[in-house]
C-alpha positions in Angstrom: -16.1 19.9 1.3 -15.8 17.1 -1.5 -19.3 15.5 -1.9 -20.2 12.4 -3.6 -23.2 10.1 -4.1 -22.8 6.6 -2.9 -24.8 3.4 -2.6 -25.3 1.8 0.8 -24.4 -1.9 0.7 -25.5 -3.1 4.0 -26.9 -1.6 7.3 -25.4 -2.8 10.7 -27.1 -1.2 13.7 -25.7 2.4 14.0 -23.1 1.8 11.1 -23.6 1.4 7.2 -21.4 0.1 4.7 -21.0 2.3 1.7 -19.7 1.6 -1.9 -17.7 4.0 -3.5 -17.7 3.8 -7.2 -14.9 5.4 -9.5 -15.9 9.0 -10.3 -14.9 11.7 -12.7 -13.0 13.3 -9.9 -10.9 9.8 -9.5 -10.1 10.2 -13.3 -8.6 13.6 -13.0 -6.5 12.7 -10.1 -2.8 11.9 -10.5 -2.9 9.3 -7.6 -5.9 7.3 -8.2 -4.1 4.1 -8.2 -2.8 4.7 -4.8 -6.4 5.6 -3.5 -8.0 2.5 -4.8 -11.3 4.2 -4.2 -13.3 2.4 -6.8 -15.4 -0.3 -5.8 -14.3 0.0 -2.2 -16.8 -0.6 0.8 -16.2 1.7 3.9 -17.9 1.4 7.2 -19.4 4.8 8.4 -21.7 6.1 11.1 -25.4 6.2 10.0 -26.1 9.1 12.0 -29.9 10.0 12.1 -30.8 8.8 8.7 -33.1 5.7 8.3 -31.3 3.4 5.7 -31.5 0.2 4.0 -29.4 -1.7 1.5 -29.3 -0.1 -1.9 -30.4 3.5 -0.8 -28.5 6.4 -2.3 -26.8 8.8 -0.1 -24.7 11.8 -0.3 -21.6 11.8 1.5 -18.9 14.5 2.4 -15.4 14.4 3.2 -13.7 17.6 4.8 -11.3 19.2 2.4 -8.8 20.4 5.0 -8.2 16.7 6.1 -7.7 15.6 2.4 -5.2 18.3 2.0 -3.5 17.5 5.1 -3.2 13.8 4.2 -1.7 14.8 0.7 1.0 17.2 2.6 1.8 14.3 5.0 2.1 11.6 2.2 3.7 13.5 -0.5 5.0 16.9 0.3 6.7 16.3 3.6 8.5 13.2 2.5 10.0 15.1 -0.3 11.1 17.9 1.8 12.8 15.3 4.2 14.5 13.5 1.5 16.0 16.9 0.0 17.0 18.0 3.6 18.7 15.0 4.0 20.6 15.2 0.9 21.7 18.7 2.0 22.6 17.7 5.5 24.6 14.6 4.7 26.3 16.1 1.4 29.6 16.1 3.1 29.7 12.3 3.2 29.7 12.1 -0.5 26.9 11.3 -2.9 26.1 7.7 -2.3 26.4 8.1 1.5 24.2 11.0 1.3 21.6 9.5 -1.0 21.5 6.4 1.3 21.2 8.4 4.5 18.3 10.4 3.0 16.5 7.1 2.3 17.0 5.9 5.8 15.5 9.1 7.0 12.5 8.5 4.8 12.2 5.1 6.0 12.2 6.4 9.5 9.5 9.1 8.5 7.3 6.4 6.9 7.6 4.2 10.0 6.6 7.0 12.4 3.9 7.9 10.1 2.3 4.4 10.0 2.6 4.2 13.6 0.7 7.5 13.9 -1.8 6.3 11.6 -2.4 3.0 13.4 -3.0 4.8 16.5 -5.1 7.6 15.4 -7.1 6.1 12.6 -6.5 5.5 8.7 -9.5 7.1 7.3 -11.1 10.4 6.6 -14.2 11.4 8.5 -16.8 10.6 6.1 -20.5 11.6 7.0 -23.7 11.3 5.3 -25.2 14.6 4.5 -28.6 13.6 3.0 -30.5 10.5 1.7 -31.6 10.8 -1.9 
């Protein structure tokens, strides 16, 4: 599990708004600009904790979900593009390239629809109050 200490910005009934700040982990990541984690507020379940604005809490994100998101976002599209190039190679270079791009567009449309239906965020949970 990835763990990080964050600040509670606001409490709303059974949910809390937490604020992620850019960490050392972000600096070592090659896609930190895509994530836009630094300074972002996220609404999560409060759990059994009694929290107020300004409290520090430790949160955890499941590593398996993070790995799955990386595979679906980066590896699978690359494989689809390469497979498209191979499948359509008989059509010539330009048509093969354009057909592979079209396959990629279809994949990302389906991926976006899937995210809209099943959720866009990781399951972030509070481990403890500091």
